[in-house]
C-alpha positions in Angstrom: -7.0 -0.3 -10.8 -6.3 -3.4 -12.8 -4.3 -6.3 -11.3 -2.1 -8.5 -13.5 0.0 -11.5 -12.5 3.5 -12.0 -14.0 4.4 -15.5 -15.1 6.7 -15.7 -12.1 3.9 -14.9 -9.6 1.7 -17.5 -11.2 4.5 -20.1 -10.8 5.0 -19.0 -7.2 1.4 -19.5 -6.3 1.4 -22.9 -7.9 4.6 -23.8 -6.1 3.2 -22.7 -2.7 0.0 -24.6 -3.3 1.8 -27.8 -4.3 4.1 -27.6 -1.2 1.2 -27.2 1.2 -1.0 -29.7 -0.6 1.4 -32.5 0.2 0.5 -32.3 3.9 -2.9 -30.6 3.8 -4.9 -30.3 0.5 -7.7 -28.3 2.2 -5.3 -25.8 3.6 -3.7 -25.4 0.2 -7.0 -24.3 -1.3 -7.8 -22.0 1.7 -4.4 -20.3 1.6 -4.5 -19.8 -2.1 -8.0 -18.3 -1.9 -6.9 -16.1 1.0 -3.9 -14.8 -0.9 -6.0 -14.0 -3.9 -8.6 -12.2 -1.8 -5.9 -10.1 -0.1 -4.4 -9.2 -3.5 -7.8 -8.2 -4.8 -8.0 -5.5 -2.0 -5.0 -3.8 -3.7 -7.5 -2.4 -6.2 -9.0 -0.1 -3.5 -5.8 0.4 -1.5 -2.8 0.1 -3.8 -0.3 1.7 -1.4 -1.2 -0.4 1.6 2.0 -2.5 1.2 5.4 -1.6 2.6 7.9 0.1 0.3 10.8 -2.1 -0.8 13.7 0.1 0.1 16.2 -1.8 -2.1 14.1 -1.3 -5.2 15.1 1.4 -7.7 11.8 3.2 -7.0 10.5 2.1 -3.6 7.4 4.2 -3.9 6.0 1.9 -6.6 7.5 -1.5 -5.6 5.9 -2.7 -2.4 5.4 -5.8 -0.3 2.0 -6.8 0.9 2.1 -9.0 4.0 -0.7 -11.5 4.2 -0.3 -13.7 7.2 2.9 -15.7 6.7 3.1 -14.7 3.0 4.6 -11.8 1.1 3.3 -10.5 -2.1 5.7 -8.2 -4.0 3.9 -5.9 -6.5 4.5 -2.9 -8.7 2.2 0.1 -9.2 2.3 1.7 -12.7 -0.5 4.1 -13.5 -3.7 2.2 -13.1 -2.1 -1.2 -13.2 -0.8 -3.3 -10.3 1.5 -6.1 -11.4 2.0 -8.9 -9.0 5.6 -9.8 -9.3 6.3 -12.6 -6.8 4.8 -14.5 -3.8 6.6 -16.4 -1.1 6.3 -17.7 2.4 8.2 -15.5 4.8 10.5 -18.4 5.8 11.5 -19.1 2.2 15.0 -18.3 0.9 14.2 -15.5 -1.6 17.7 -15.6 -3.1 16.7 -18.7 -5.1 13.4 -17.1 -6.3 
């Protein structure tokens, strides 16, 4: 499986790091590394995430829960596209 990041997911990760970095730069690096490590595990276990019931095809659109963070991804063939990332307390309507 190949993992690709959408421009939105890259912006999300940068936004999360910037927000955390204000109060704790070390935590910002740790959390980003932890998220990327969790995402990497999707290569071996692509269906580990929870189906997104509101998606047109919930079997291939999933949410991976990594601590307090949610990673939304899409499985198409041998490619996993990371769509979005957010903290569970964030208002996702604005994302």
